[in-house]
C-alpha positions in Angstrom: 30.6 14.7 -10.5 29.5 14.1 -14.1 26.2 15.1 -15.6 25.5 12.7 -18.4 22.0 14.0 -19.3 20.8 16.4 -21.9 19.7 19.0 -19.4 21.6 21.1 -16.8 21.4 19.9 -13.3 21.7 22.3 -10.3 23.4 20.9 -7.3 24.6 22.4 -4.0 27.3 20.9 -1.9 28.4 21.8 1.6 30.7 20.1 4.1 33.2 20.6 6.9 36.2 18.4 7.6 36.2 16.4 10.8 38.8 14.2 12.4 38.2 10.5 12.1 37.2 8.9 15.5 36.9 5.3 14.2 40.4 3.7 14.1 39.2 1.4 11.2 36.9 3.4 8.9 35.2 1.6 6.1 35.3 2.6 2.4 32.2 3.7 0.6 31.3 1.7 -2.5 28.6 2.2 -5.1 27.6 -0.3 -7.8 25.4 0.5 -10.9 23.5 -2.0 -12.9 20.8 -2.0 -15.6 18.9 -5.0 -16.9 15.9 -5.8 -19.0 13.6 -6.4 -20.6 13.7 -10.2 -20.5 11.1 -11.8 -18.1 12.1 -14.8 -16.0 15.3 -13.3 -14.7 15.6 -11.3 -11.5 17.5 -8.1 -11.4 20.8 -8.1 -9.5 21.1 -5.0 -7.4 24.3 -5.7 -5.5 27.2 -8.2 -5.6 29.9 -7.1 -3.2 32.9 -9.1 -2.3 34.8 -8.7 1.0 33.6 -7.8 4.5 31.5 -4.8 5.4 27.8 -3.7 5.5 25.2 -3.1 2.9 23.8 0.4 3.2 20.9 0.6 0.8 20.0 1.2 -2.8 18.4 3.3 -5.4 16.1 1.6 -8.0 14.4 2.9 -11.0 12.1 0.8 -13.2 10.1 1.3 -16.3 7.4 -1.1 -17.6 8.0 -2.6 -21.1 4.4 -3.0 -21.9 4.6 -6.5 -23.4 2.0 -8.2 -21.2 -1.0 -7.2 -19.1 1.3 -7.5 -16.0 3.5 -4.8 -17.5 0.7 -2.3 -18.0 -0.2 -2.3 -14.3 1.4 -1.8 -10.9 2.0 -5.5 -10.8 5.6 -4.8 -11.7 6.1 -3.6 -8.1 5.3 -7.1 -6.7 8.8 -8.4 -7.0 10.4 -9.7 -3.8 13.9 -8.7 -2.8 16.4 -11.3 -1.6 19.8 -10.9 0.1 22.4 -13.7 0.1 25.0 -13.2 2.9 28.4 -14.9 2.6 27.5 -17.2 -0.3 24.5 -18.8 1.5 22.4 -21.0 -0.8 19.1 -19.6 0.4 18.5 -15.9 1.2 18.5 -14.9 4.9 16.6 -11.7 3.9 13.5 -12.3 1.8 11.0 -9.5 1.2 7.3 -9.2 0.3 7.3 -6.8 -2.6 9.4 -4.1 -4.2 7.5 -1.2 -2.8 7.5 -2.8 0.7 11.3 -2.9 0.7 11.3 0.9 0.0 8.9 1.5 2.9 6.0 2.5 0.7 3.3 -0.3 0.5 0.2 -0.4 -1.7 2.1 0.8 -4.8 2.8 4.3 -3.3 0.5 7.2 -2.8 2.7 10.0 -4.3 6.1 11.5 -4.0 7.6 11.3 -0.5 11.0 12.1 0.9 12.8 11.3 4.1 16.4 10.8 5.3 16.2 7.0 4.9 13.7 6.3 2.1 11.7 8.0 -0.6 9.8 7.8 -3.8 10.4 10.7 -6.3 8.7 9.4 -9.4 5.4 7.5 -9.8 3.6 7.6 -13.1 2.2 4.7 -15.2 4.3 2.7 -15.4 7.6 4.1 -14.0 8.9 4.6 -10.5 12.1 5.7 -8.9 12.8 5.0 -5.2 15.6 4.8 -2.6 16.3 3.3 0.8 19.3 3.9 3.0 19.9 1.1 5.4 21.9 3.1 7.8 19.9 2.1 10.9 19.4 -1.5 9.8 22.5 -2.4 7.7 23.1 -6.0 6.6 26.6 -7.1 7.6 28.7 -9.7 5.8 32.1 -11.2 6.1 32.8 -12.5 2.6 30.1 -11.4 0.2 26.7 -9.8 -0.2 24.4 -10.4 -3.2 21.0 -8.8 -3.5 18.4 -9.5 -6.2 14.8 -8.5 -6.8 12.2 -10.2 -8.8 11.1 -8.6 -12.1 7.5 -8.4 -10.9 5.9 -11.3 -9.1 7.6 -14.5 -10.1 9.6 -12.6 -12.7 6.7 -12.3 -15.2 7.3 -8.6 -16.0 9.4 -7.3 -18.9 10.3 -4.1 -17.0 13.6 -2.4 -17.3 15.5 -2.1 -13.9 18.3 0.4 -13.2 19.9 0.5 -9.8 22.8 1.7 -7.6 23.7 -0.3 -4.5 25.6 1.3 -1.6 28.0 -0.5 0.8 30.8 0.3 3.3 33.6 -2.3 2.9 36.6 -2.8 5.2 39.0 -2.6 2.2 38.7 -1.0 -1.3 37.2 -3.6 -3.7 36.5 -3.7 -7.4 32.8 -3.2 -8.2 30.7 -3.8 -11.3 32.1 -1.4 -14.0 29.9 1.3 -15.5 29.4 1.1 -19.3 31.5 3.9 -20.9 28.9 4.5 -23.6 26.5 7.1 -22.4 23.6 5.6 -24.3 24.0 2.3 -22.4 23.5 4.2 -19.1 20.4 6.2 -20.1 17.0 5.4 -18.6 14.5 3.7 -21.0 11.7 6.0 -22.1 8.4 5.1 -20.7 5.9 4.5 -23.6 3.2 6.3 -21.7 5.3 9.4 -20.9 3.5 11.7 -23.4 0.0 10.4 -22.5 0.2 11.1 -18.8 1.8 14.6 -18.8 -0.7 15.9 -16.3 0.1 13.1 -13.8 3.8 13.9 -14.2 3.2 17.5 -13.6 1.1 16.7 -10.5 4.0 14.7 -9.0 6.5 17.4 -9.8 4.2 19.9 -8.1 4.1 17.7 -5.0 7.9 17.8 -5.0 7.8 21.6 -5.4 9.9 21.2 -8.5 8.2 23.8 -10.6 11.3 24.5 -12.8 11.2 20.9 -13.9 7.5 21.2 -14.6 8.2 24.1 -16.9 10.9 22.1 -18.7 8.5 19.1 -19.1 5.9 21.3 -20.8 8.7 22.7 -23.1 9.7 19.1 -24.0 6.1 18.2 -24.7 5.8 21.2 -27.0 9.0 20.2 -28.9 7.8 16.6 -29.3 4.2 17.4 -30.2 4.0 21.0 -31.6 0.5 20.3 -33.0 -1.0 18.7 -29.9 -4.5 20.1 -29.3 -3.9 20.5 -25.5 -0.6 22.4 -26.0 -2.2 25.8 -25.5 -3.6 24.7 -22.1 -0.1 23.4 -21.0 1.5 26.7 -22.2 -1.0 28.6 -20.0 -0.1 26.3 -17.1 3.6 27.1 -17.7 2.8 30.8 -17.2 1.1 29.9 -13.9 4.3 28.1 -12.8 6.3 31.2 -13.6 3.9 33.3 -11.5 4.4 30.8 -8.7 8.2 31.3 -9.0 7.8 35.1 -8.6 7.8 36.2 -12.2 5.5 38.9 -13.5 3.4 37.8 -16.5 2.8 40.6 -18.9 -0.5 41.4 -20.7 1.3 40.6 -24.0 2.1 37.1 -22.8 -1.5 36.5 -21.8 -3.0 38.1 -25.0 -2.7 35.0 -27.3 -4.6 32.9 -24.7 -7.4 35.5 -24.1 -8.0 36.1 -27.8 -8.3 32.3 -28.5 -5.2 32.0 -30.5 -4.0 29.1 -28.3 -7.3 27.3 -28.6 -10.8 27.4 -27.0 -10.0 25.5 -23.8 -6.9 27.7 -23.1 -9.0 30.8 -23.8 -11.8 29.7 -21.4 -9.3 29.0 -18.6 -7.2 32.1 -19.4 -10.3 34.3 -18.9 -11.0 32.7 -15.6 -7.4 33.2 -14.4 -7.5 36.8 -15.7 -10.7 37.4 -13.7 -9.1 35.8 -10.6 -6.0 38.0 -10.6 -8.0 41.2 -11.2 -9.1 41.5 -7.5 -7.5 40.2 -4.3 -10.7 38.9 -2.8 -11.3 36.5 -5.7 -10.8 32.8 -5.3 -10.8 29.6 -7.4 -12.8 26.7 -6.1 -12.5 23.2 -7.7 -13.6 19.6 -7.6 -12.4 16.3 -9.1 -14.4 13.1 -8.3 -14.7 9.5 -9.2 -18.3 9.8 -8.3 -21.4 11.9 -9.1 -20.6 15.0 -7.1 -21.9 18.5 -6.4 -19.6 21.3 -5.3 -20.7 24.0 -2.9 -19.1 27.3 -1.9 -20.6 28.9 1.3 -23.8 26.9 0.8 -24.2 27.8 -2.9 -24.1 25.1 -5.5 -21.4 26.1 -8.0 -20.3 23.0 -10.0 -21.1 19.4 -10.8 -18.9 16.6 -12.1 -18.7 12.8 -12.5 -15.5 12.8 -14.5 -12.6 11.1 -12.7 -9.9 12.6 -15.0 -11.0 16.3 -15.1 -11.0 19.1 -12.6 -13.9 21.5 -12.6 -12.8 25.0 -11.4 -14.9 28.1 -10.9 -14.3 31.6 -9.7 -16.0 33.2 -6.6 -15.6 36.2 -4.5 -14.8 35.7 -0.8 -15.3 38.8 1.4 -15.4 37.2 4.9 -12.8 35.9 7.3 -13.6 32.2 6.4 -15.1 30.1 3.6 -16.8 26.7 3.4 -16.0 24.3 0.5 -18.3 21.3 0.6 -19.5 18.5 -1.6 -22.0 15.7 -1.7 -21.0 12.7 -3.8 -22.9 9.5 -4.9 -21.1 6.3 -5.6 -21.6 5.3 -9.2 -18.4 3.1 -9.7 -15.8 1.3 -7.7 -13.1 3.2 -5.8 -15.2 6.4 -5.4 -13.3 9.5 -4.2 -13.5 13.3 -4.1 -10.9 16.0 -4.3 -11.6 19.6 -3.3 -9.5 22.7 -3.4 -9.6 26.5 -2.9 -6.9 28.8 -4.2 -6.4 32.4 -3.1 -3.7 34.8 -4.4 -1.4 33.8 -1.5 -2.3 30.3 -0.6 -4.2 27.0 -1.2 -6.4 24.7 0.9 -7.2 21.2 -0.2 -9.0 18.1 0.9 -7.1 15.4 2.6 -6.1 14.7 6.2 -8.7 16.3 8.5 -11.4 16.9 5.9 -14.8 16.5 7.5 -16.9 13.6 6.2 -20.3 12.2 7.1 -22.9 9.8 5.7 -25.8 11.8 7.1 -26.1 15.6 7.3 -28.2 17.9 9.5 -28.9 21.6 9.2 -27.0 23.9 6.9 -24.3 21.3 6.4 -22.7 23.1 3.4 -23.0 26.7 4.6 -21.0 29.0 6.9 -23.6 28.9 9.7 -26.3 26.5 10.8 -24.4 23.3 10.4 -25.5 20.5 12.8 -23.9 17.5 11.2 -21.8 15.1 13.2 -18.6 15.1 11.2 -15.6 12.8 11.4 -12.2 13.9 10.2 -10.5 11.8 7.4 -7.5 10.0 8.8 -4.2 9.6 6.9 -4.7 5.9 6.2 -8.0 6.6 4.4 -6.4 8.9 1.8 -6.4 7.1 -1.5 -3.2 6.4 -3.4 -3.6 9.1 -5.9 -5.6 10.5 -8.8 -6.5 8.1 -10.3 -5.1 4.5 -10.3 -7.6 3.4 -12.9 -7.7 3.5 -15.9 -4.0 4.4 -15.2 -3.4 6.8 -18.1 -4.3 10.5 -18.3 -5.9 13.4 -16.7 -7.5 16.1 -18.8 -5.0 19.0 -19.2 -5.8 22.2 -17.3 -3.9 25.3 -16.2 -5.1 25.3 -12.6 -1.9 24.6 -10.7 -1.9 23.2 -7.1 -5.4 21.7 -7.2 -4.2 18.2 -8.1 -1.0 18.2 -6.1 -1.8 20.0 -2.8 -5.1 18.2 -2.3 -5.7 14.5 -1.8 -8.5 12.2 -2.6 -10.9 11.5 0.2 -13.8 9.0 0.5 -16.8 8.5 2.7 -16.4 6.2 5.7 -17.0 2.5 4.6 -18.2 3.8 1.3 -17.7 0.4 -0.5 -20.0 -1.2 2.1 -22.7 1.4 2.6 -22.4 2.8 -1.0 -24.9 5.6 -1.6 -24.0 9.2 -0.9 -21.2 10.8 1.1 -20.8 14.4 2.3 -17.6 16.4 2.7 -16.8 19.8 4.2 -13.7 22.0 4.6 -13.9 25.1 6.9 -11.1 27.4 5.6 -9.9 30.5 7.5 -9.1 33.5 5.3 -6.8 35.0 4.2 -4.8 31.9 3.3 -1.0 32.0 3.5 0.9 29.1 2.0 -0.1 25.5 1.4 -1.8 22.9 3.6 0.3 21.4 6.4 -0.6 18.0 5.0 1.6 18.7 1.9 4.6 18.7 4.2 3.3 15.8 6.3 2.7 13.5 3.3 5.7 14.4 1.2 8.3 15.4 3.9 9.1 18.6 2.0 8.9 22.2 3.1 7.7 24.8 0.6 
């Protein structure tokens, strides 16, 4: 195992020897390739000679940003093709890159399973894998797999892949370039504009160590960035989440305003939050004109799709109600809600109650008579947000963007108008929403 990156990589290996039961075992082969950025030419993922079976692939791609198609998720529209035993036309022809990796509609967020997964999705860069162990492609003489560089090869994206196969005999594969720089991934030109989106995906993967490292890299690259103080405060929150104690001396520069006014405002709220165990943070983010309620009290308003609004409240009961009403003012309206306690988080998503009409005390702990319908999984939007693709305003309030998901009113595009949402949350909270595991496939 060789780590060719600039950063340490932690890995754990475990195994136990077993006697071979197959009298003719196959040999594992892996083939690495990198191509780009020329449009018009598909990327070759695999070109194996011999007999055996194709077992899947890893693929990473980064948009070049030459044309409008590059600066959109259109780069995921390339179809894969597999040519078995030198056939002139592919016997396997797909419908889109993300479809091959079992994640249609340009992916929602990070997700992991034994046979497929997506562990990077930011504009405009993705990394995905699929293991064809239950549906392998067998071949007798050769297997060649290609994928379009966007629909009809119009994209200038860089592609980097590793193909996996089990062959009957050891066979020479595509050589890996000896120069480390030739193997490195291409830097995404939007990487330093969408740091919040990258942090959100890392949180969904529970990779808080990498989130800390990303903030450090951002600070090294842009030491005078106006939002660096907010990111530095967010780094302290990650450290708390990992079990570290944050001292008063570490918080002082934020509370005194030395790290900027936004960091000071958020540090004061966090300092207030940690002072008493019954205090909670309640937040909303919406691509609509929305009002946030906590136990029936109006506590915040927003119409900014790139910014979370978070406020502090005291919760003394055995439950809490977080609710919102939202009016459609632009296409693709959605609402995200979240409540964080000292020991847990509850967020909108699967099962969040929604309605187009309300009755009684719809946003309070008692007196609600509304006929609610739970939000099903297919109605969760793909993420926050898909348009205008870049950005999210920096904030230090971890978990809000990653452990909640965007919800929308039923048939909102047709009925338009106002939608209503409600979460009934038992207290105290312990851990994160079950949907976080259901959607990502990851335990805490």
